[in-house]
C-alpha positions in Angstrom: 87.7 126.3 103.1 85.0 123.7 102.4 83.0 122.4 105.3 84.2 118.8 104.9 87.9 119.8 104.9 89.6 119.0 108.2 92.4 121.1 109.6 95.8 119.5 109.2 96.9 117.1 111.9 100.2 117.3 113.7 102.7 114.6 114.6 101.9 110.9 114.4 98.2 111.4 113.6 99.3 113.3 110.5 101.5 110.4 109.3 98.8 107.9 110.1 96.3 109.8 108.2 98.6 110.1 105.2 99.3 106.4 105.2 95.6 105.6 105.4 95.0 108.0 102.5 97.7 106.5 100.4 96.5 102.9 101.1 93.0 103.9 100.2 94.1 105.4 96.9 96.2 102.3 96.2 93.3 100.0 96.7 91.1 102.1 94.5 93.7 102.2 91.7 94.2 98.4 92.0 90.4 97.8 91.8 90.2 100.0 88.7 93.1 98.1 87.1 91.4 94.8 87.8 88.1 96.0 86.4 89.9 97.2 83.3 91.7 93.9 82.9 88.4 92.0 83.2 86.7 94.2 80.6 89.7 93.8 78.3 89.7 90.0 78.7 85.9 89.8 78.1 86.1 92.0 75.0 89.0 90.0 73.6 87.1 86.7 74.2 84.0 88.0 72.5 86.1 89.3 69.6 87.8 85.9 69.2 84.5 84.1 69.4 83.1 86.2 66.5 86.2 85.7 64.4 85.9 81.9 65.0 82.2 81.9 64.1 82.9 83.9 60.9 85.6 81.4 59.8 83.1 78.5 60.4 80.5 80.0 58.1 
């Protein structure tokens, strides 16, 4: 057992801890998805700008 592992909780505290853990992971997953979407939009915009510039030349 690692030193930062806590013993399992019982009853309502266990459910509350589980809900908090799920909510935290959901927020992290959503932030990763948002970051990925922003990177994708930025990459697409740069790509389109270069295609546009190539056609102008």
